[in-house]
C-alpha positions as CSV (number, residue, x, y, z in Angstrom):
1,X,0.0,0.0,0.0
2,X,1.4,3.4,-1.0
3,X,1.3,6.5,1.2
4,X,-1.0,9.3,0.4
5,X,0.8,12.5,-0.7
6,X,-2.2,14.8,-1.1
7,X,-1.5,16.7,2.1
8,X,2.1,17.3,1.0
9,X,1.1,18.5,-2.4
10,X,-1.6,20.8,-1.0
11,X,0.8,22.3,1.5
12,X,3.4,22.7,-1.2
13,X,0.8,24.4,-3.4
14,X,-0.5,26.9,-0.8
15,X,3.0,27.6,0.5
16,X,4.3,28.3,-3.1
17,X,1.4,30.6,-3.7
18,X,2.0,32.5,-0.5
19,X,5.7,33.0,-1.3
20,X,4.9,34.0,-4.8
21,X,2.4,36.6,-3.5
22,X,5.0,37.9,-1.1
23,X,7.4,38.4,-4.0
24,X,4.9,40.9,-5.5
25,X,2.7,38.7,-7.7
26,X,-1.1,38.8,-7.4
27,X,-2.0,35.4,-8.7
28,X,-0.2,32.1,-9.6
29,X,-1.2,29.8,-12.4
30,X,-1.7,26.1,-12.0
31,X,1.1,25.6,-14.6
32,X,3.6,27.6,-12.5
33,X,2.7,25.6,-9.4
34,X,2.7,22.3,-11.2
35,X,6.3,23.0,-12.3
36,X,7.4,23.3,-8.7
37,X,5.4,20.2,-7.6
38,X,6.5,18.3,-10.7
39,X,3.0,17.2,-11.6
40,X,0.3,17.9,-14.2
41,X,-1.5,21.2,-13.9
42,X,-4.8,19.3,-13.9
43,X,-3.8,17.7,-10.6
44,X,-3.1,21.2,-9.1
45,X,-6.4,22.6,-10.4
46,X,-8.4,19.8,-8.9
47,X,-6.6,20.1,-5.6
48,X,-7.1,23.9,-5.7
49,X,-10.7,23.4,-6.4
50,X,-11.0,21.5,-3.1
51,X,-9.0,24.2,-1.3
52,X,-11.3,26.9,-2.7
53,X,-14.4,25.1,-1.4
54,X,-12.7,25.1,2.1
55,X,-12.0,28.8,1.8
56,X,-8.2,28.6,1.7
57,X,-7.7,29.7,-1.9
58,X,-9.6,31.5,-4.6
59,X,-9.2,32.0,-8.3
60,X,-9.6,34.8,-10.8
61,X,-10.8,34.2,-14.3
62,X,-10.1,36.1,-17.6
63,X,-7.0,38.3,-18.2
64,X,-4.6,37.8,-15.4
65,X,-6.2,34.5,-14.3
66,X,-4.8,32.5,-11.5
67,X,-4.9,31.4,-7.9
68,X,-4.4,33.3,-4.7
69,X,-4.6,32.7,-1.0
70,X,-7.7,33.8,1.0
71,X,-5.7,34.0,4.2
72,X,-2.2,34.7,5.3
73,X,0.1,31.7,5.6
74,X,0.2,32.2,9.4
75,X,-3.5,31.8,9.6
76,X,-3.6,28.4,7.8
77,X,-2.7,25.3,9.7
78,X,-1.9,21.9,8.3
79,X,-5.1,20.8,9.9
80,X,-7.0,23.3,7.8
81,X,-5.4,21.9,4.7
82,X,-6.0,18.3,5.8
83,X,-9.7,18.9,6.5
84,X,-10.0,20.5,3.1
85,X,-8.6,17.5,1.2
86,X,-9.2,14.5,3.4
87,X,-12.7,14.7,4.8
88,X,-12.8,11.1,6.0
89,X,-11.0,9.3,8.7
90,X,-7.4,8.1,8.3
91,X,-8.4,4.5,8.8
92,X,-11.6,2.6,8.1
93,X,-13.2,-0.6,9.3
94,X,-14.2,-3.4,6.9
95,X,-16.2,-2.6,3.9
96,X,-18.3,-5.7,4.4
97,X,-19.6,-6.6,7.9
98,X,-17.4,-9.4,9.4
99,X,-19.1,-12.6,10.6
100,X,-20.9,-11.7,13.8
101,X,-20.8,-15.3,15.0
102,X,-17.0,-15.2,15.0
103,X,-15.5,-13.9,18.2
104,X,-13.0,-11.8,16.3
105,X,-15.5,-10.7,13.6
106,X,-17.9,-9.6,16.4
107,X,-15.4,-7.6,18.4
108,X,-12.9,-6.2,15.8
109,X,-15.0,-3.1,15.0
110,X,-15.2,-1.7,18.6
111,X,-11.6,-2.7,19.3
112,X,-10.1,-1.0,16.2
113,X,-12.5,2.0,16.5
114,X,-11.0,2.9,19.9
115,X,-7.5,2.8,18.5
116,X,-8.4,4.7,15.3
117,X,-10.1,7.4,17.3
118,X,-7.0,8.0,19.4
119,X,-4.8,8.0,16.2
120,X,-7.1,10.5,14.5
121,X,-7.1,12.8,17.6
122,X,-3.3,12.7,17.8
123,X,-2.9,13.4,14.0
124,X,-5.3,16.4,14.1
125,X,-3.6,17.7,17.3
126,X,-0.2,17.6,15.6
127,X,-1.4,19.1,12.3
128,X,-3.0,22.0,14.3
129,X,0.3,23.0,15.7
130,X,1.9,23.8,12.4
131,X,1.0,26.8,10.1
132,X,2.0,27.2,6.5
133,X,4.1,30.1,7.8
134,X,6.1,27.5,9.8
135,X,6.4,25.3,6.7
136,X,7.6,28.3,4.6
137,X,10.2,29.2,7.3
138,X,11.5,25.7,7.4
139,X,11.6,25.5,3.6
140,X,13.6,28.7,3.3
141,X,16.0,27.5,6.0
142,X,16.6,24.3,4.0
143,X,17.2,26.2,0.7
């Protein structure tokens, strides 16, 4: 099973837009962002569509079209980004109901739900501690 990189790509995208705007540009195109992320602009547009629905980004059409942040990087946490692109839980139970006559099948749901709830709470707590301003600061330190 491969790891999900959507949070990383979304954070990259928003941080890139924030830095681009600080350097005097009003909007960034999906093509520009995609070059930095090394992906197809369609991937970036789809992701930015989700971020727009969450109120983290907005777009301008027509001449000078592109994407901009709706809030300062310091006002966007990784939890905000995570909620925008990953609305469901990190882990899920079986798609089909296990055999209720089996001792494991009967008890696996409640046992795993308790663990998953703790994992989800810890994940959200950690993501809430980091803003995109923090991410940009660390990116610039590494450059």
